[in-house]
C-alpha positions as CSV (number, residue, x, y, z in Angstrom):
1,M,0.0,0.0,0.0
2,H,1.3,3.4,-1.0
3,P,2.3,5.6,2.1
4,E,-0.1,8.4,1.1
5,L,-3.0,6.0,0.9
6,R,-2.0,4.4,4.2
7,N,-1.8,7.8,5.9
8,A,-5.1,8.9,4.5
9,L,-6.8,5.7,5.6
10,G,-5.1,6.0,9.0
11,V,-6.6,9.5,9.5
12,L,-10.0,8.3,8.5
13,A,-9.8,5.3,10.8
14,V,-8.9,7.4,13.8
15,A,-11.8,9.8,13.0
16,I,-14.3,6.9,12.8
17,A,-12.9,5.3,15.9
18,T,-13.4,8.5,17.9
19,M,-16.9,8.8,16.6
20,F,-17.7,5.3,18.0
21,V,-16.2,6.4,21.4
22,Y,-18.3,9.6,21.3
23,A,-21.4,7.6,20.6
24,A,-20.5,5.1,23.4
25,V,-20.0,7.7,26.1
26,G,-23.4,9.3,25.6
27,R,-23.4,11.3,22.4
28,K,-24.2,14.5,24.2
29,R,-25.1,17.5,22.2
30,D,-22.7,20.5,22.5
31,K,-24.5,23.3,24.3
32,D,-22.6,26.1,22.6
33,A,-23.2,24.7,19.1
34,S,-26.9,24.1,19.8
35,A,-27.3,27.7,21.1
36,K,-25.7,29.0,18.0
37,G,-27.8,26.8,15.8
38,T,-24.7,25.4,14.1
39,Q,-25.5,22.9,11.3
40,F,-23.6,20.8,8.9
41,L,-25.1,19.8,5.5
42,M,-28.3,21.6,6.4
43,G,-28.7,19.6,9.5
44,V,-28.1,16.1,8.0
45,G,-24.6,16.0,9.4
46,N,-25.2,17.5,12.8
47,F,-23.8,14.4,14.4
48,L,-20.5,15.4,13.0
49,V,-20.8,18.9,14.5
50,H,-21.3,17.6,18.0
51,W,-18.7,14.9,17.6
52,F,-16.1,17.5,16.5
53,M,-16.9,19.8,19.4
54,W,-16.5,16.8,21.8
55,A,-13.2,15.8,20.1
56,I,-11.6,19.3,20.5
57,G,-12.9,19.6,24.1
58,P,-9.4,18.9,25.6
59,I,-8.0,21.7,23.5
60,E,-10.6,24.1,24.7
61,R,-10.0,23.1,28.4
62,T,-6.3,23.4,28.0
63,S,-6.7,26.8,26.3
64,V,-8.8,28.1,29.2
65,A,-6.2,26.8,31.7
66,L,-3.4,28.5,29.8
67,R,-5.5,31.7,29.6
68,L,-5.2,31.8,25.8
69,T,-7.4,34.5,24.2
70,P,-9.7,34.4,21.2
71,D,-7.3,36.8,19.4
72,F,-4.5,34.2,19.8
73,F,-6.5,31.7,17.8
74,N,-7.6,34.4,15.3
75,W,-4.1,35.3,14.4
76,L,-2.8,31.7,14.7
77,G,-5.5,30.6,12.2
78,L,-4.4,33.4,9.8
79,G,-0.8,32.2,10.0
80,L,-1.9,28.6,9.4
81,G,-4.0,29.6,6.4
82,A,-0.9,31.3,4.8
83,V,1.2,28.1,5.5
84,A,-1.5,25.9,4.0
85,G,-1.6,28.1,0.9
86,V,2.2,27.7,0.4
87,L,2.1,23.9,1.0
88,F,-0.7,23.6,-1.6
89,A,1.1,25.7,-4.1
90,F,4.2,23.4,-4.0
91,G,2.2,20.2,-4.1
92,H,2.3,19.2,-0.5
93,L,-1.4,18.5,-0.4
94,G,-1.5,16.1,2.5
95,W,0.4,18.4,4.9
96,G,-1.6,21.3,3.6
97,G,-4.7,19.5,4.6
98,V,-3.4,18.9,8.1
99,V,-2.7,22.6,8.4
100,V,-6.2,23.4,7.2
101,L,-7.6,21.2,9.8
102,L,-5.6,22.9,12.5
103,G,-6.7,26.3,11.2
104,G,-10.3,25.0,11.3
105,I,-9.9,24.2,15.0
106,C,-8.5,27.7,15.6
107,D,-11.6,29.1,13.8
108,V,-13.9,27.2,16.2
109,M,-11.8,27.9,19.3
110,D,-11.8,31.7,19.1
111,G,-15.6,32.0,19.2
112,R,-16.0,29.3,21.9
113,L,-13.5,31.0,24.1
114,A,-15.0,34.4,23.7
115,R,-18.4,33.1,24.7
116,S,-17.2,30.9,27.6
117,M,-15.1,33.8,28.9
118,K,-18.0,36.2,28.3
119,I,-15.9,38.6,26.3
120,A,-17.7,38.2,22.9
121,S,-17.7,41.6,21.2
122,S,-18.4,43.3,17.8
123,Y,-14.6,43.6,17.4
124,G,-14.2,39.8,17.8
125,A,-17.0,39.0,15.4
126,F,-15.5,41.4,12.8
127,I,-11.9,40.1,13.1
128,D,-13.0,36.4,13.2
129,S,-15.2,36.8,10.0
130,T,-12.7,38.9,8.1
131,L,-9.6,36.7,8.9
132,D,-11.6,33.7,7.8
133,R,-11.9,35.2,4.4
134,F,-8.1,35.8,4.2
135,V,-7.5,32.1,5.2
136,E,-9.8,30.8,2.5
137,V,-8.2,33.0,-0.2
138,F,-4.7,31.9,0.8
139,A,-5.7,28.2,0.5
140,F,-7.5,28.6,-2.9
141,L,-4.7,30.8,-4.3
142,G,-2.3,28.1,-3.4
143,L,-4.4,25.6,-5.4
144,V,-4.5,28.1,-8.3
145,F,-0.7,27.9,-8.5
146,F,-0.6,24.2,-7.9
147,L,-3.0,23.6,-10.8
148,R,-1.4,26.2,-13.1
149,D,-0.8,23.5,-15.8
150,S,-4.3,22.1,-15.6
151,E,-6.8,23.0,-18.3
152,W,-9.6,23.8,-15.9
153,G,-7.9,23.8,-12.5
154,P,-7.1,27.5,-12.1
155,L,-10.6,28.6,-13.4
156,L,-12.4,26.2,-10.9
157,A,-10.1,27.3,-8.1
158,A,-10.8,31.0,-8.9
159,G,-14.5,30.1,-9.0
160,A,-14.3,28.5,-5.6
161,I,-12.6,31.6,-4.2
162,T,-15.2,33.9,-5.8
163,G,-18.2,31.8,-4.7
164,S,-16.9,31.5,-1.2
165,L,-16.6,35.3,-0.9
166,L,-20.0,35.8,-2.3
167,V,-21.6,33.5,0.2
168,S,-20.0,35.5,3.0
169,Y,-20.8,38.8,1.3
170,T,-24.5,38.1,0.9
171,R,-24.8,37.2,4.6
172,A,-22.9,40.3,5.7
173,R,-25.0,42.6,3.5
174,G,-28.2,41.0,4.7
175,E,-27.1,41.4,8.4
176,S,-26.3,45.1,7.6
177,Q,-29.9,45.5,6.6
178,G,-31.2,43.7,9.6
179,V,-31.9,40.3,8.0
180,L,-29.9,37.3,9.2
181,C,-29.5,34.5,6.6
182,K,-27.7,31.3,7.4
183,E,-29.5,29.5,4.6
184,G,-27.7,27.3,2.0
185,L,-25.7,24.2,1.6
186,M,-22.1,25.3,0.8
187,Q,-21.2,27.2,4.0
188,R,-17.7,27.4,5.5
189,A,-17.8,24.1,7.3
190,E,-18.9,22.2,4.2
191,R,-16.2,24.0,2.1
192,I,-13.5,23.1,4.6
193,A,-14.6,19.4,4.8
194,L,-14.6,19.1,1.0
195,L,-11.2,20.8,0.7
196,V,-9.7,18.5,3.3
197,F,-11.1,15.4,1.6
198,A,-9.8,16.5,-1.7
199,V,-6.2,17.2,-0.6
200,F,-6.0,14.1,1.7
201,F,-7.3,11.7,-1.0
202,D,-6.0,13.2,-4.2
203,G,-2.6,11.5,-3.9
204,P,-3.9,8.1,-3.0
205,M,-6.7,8.1,-5.6
206,T,-4.7,9.4,-8.5
207,L,-1.9,6.9,-7.8
208,T,-4.4,4.0,-7.5
209,F,-6.4,4.9,-10.7
210,G,-3.5,6.3,-12.7
211,W,-5.0,9.8,-13.0
212,D,-3.0,13.0,-13.2
213,K,-2.1,14.5,-9.9
214,G,-4.6,17.1,-8.8
215,S,-7.6,15.4,-10.6
216,V,-9.5,14.9,-7.4
217,V,-8.8,18.4,-6.3
218,V,-10.1,19.8,-9.6
219,V,-13.4,17.9,-9.3
220,I,-13.9,19.0,-5.7
221,L,-13.1,22.6,-6.6
222,G,-15.7,22.4,-9.3
223,L,-18.2,21.1,-6.7
224,I,-17.3,23.9,-4.3
225,A,-17.6,26.6,-7.0
226,A,-21.0,25.4,-8.2
227,G,-22.3,25.0,-4.6
228,T,-21.1,28.4,-3.4
229,F,-22.6,30.2,-6.4
230,A,-25.9,28.4,-5.9
231,T,-25.8,29.2,-2.2
232,A,-25.0,32.9,-2.8
233,F,-27.7,33.2,-5.4
234,H,-30.2,31.5,-3.0
235,R,-29.3,33.8,-0.2
236,T,-29.6,36.8,-2.5
237,L,-33.2,35.8,-3.4
238,W,-34.0,34.9,0.2
239,I,-32.8,38.2,1.7
240,G,-34.2,40.2,-1.1
241,T,-37.6,38.7,-0.6
242,R,-37.5,39.5,3.2
243,L,-36.4,43.1,2.5
244,R,-39.1,43.6,-0.1
245,E,-41.8,42.3,2.4
246,R,-40.5,44.6,5.1
247,D,-40.5,47.6,2.8
248,R,-44.1,46.9,1.7
249,A,-45.2,46.5,5.3
250,S,-43.6,49.8,6.3
251,R,-45.3,51.8,3.6
252,P,-48.1,54.0,4.8
253,V,-51.6,52.9,3.9
254,E,-53.2,55.4,1.5
């Protein structure tokens, strides 16, 4: 068995084993995730949300004991995003995937620490959301460079960047008008999960089936691009409908 395939299967086996442990110890729902209404795959994958929060519990407890701040994780996540982009650019997809996973943990930890320490603020929400966009751009730009010799790779990677930013932009604009919209399938958690799958399994699958390196990444980028554009368009219509209804309701009756 090729080392890349063995490593990928090893990571998958560890994840599945911890899911069984989580289910065996009671499968408790995470209070913070439930309070936020956090969902994965529009609620179908919520088991994975609560398992993930349970799995990173030791990191959260250690962070509290060490008095680490949400800002620490915000800026650490930004640095990891830049490192992941460089690793992707030079073809180190597996290691880049590991770094993306670590960055995803940082992204979760900053908000959880802020809420548990009761220091959540508008500054924190702004920094968290904005730096997340930087991290995604770094990762996708790395893939643009990695796929520079591919016929469709750079275009699909650029589409994934653009669609991801549009998903975030539509939500931000809606919130600025007083309409909160978390609707849509291809949100940040789904994008990270697909990206990690692509970079972990591209090497093993291309070696096994004799495909060109990066073939799996190209397909997943196409899926992310299509999904994000669809999500952004759906949010645009959803928010626009709510705003139009509100405008009509506020007009004086003649």
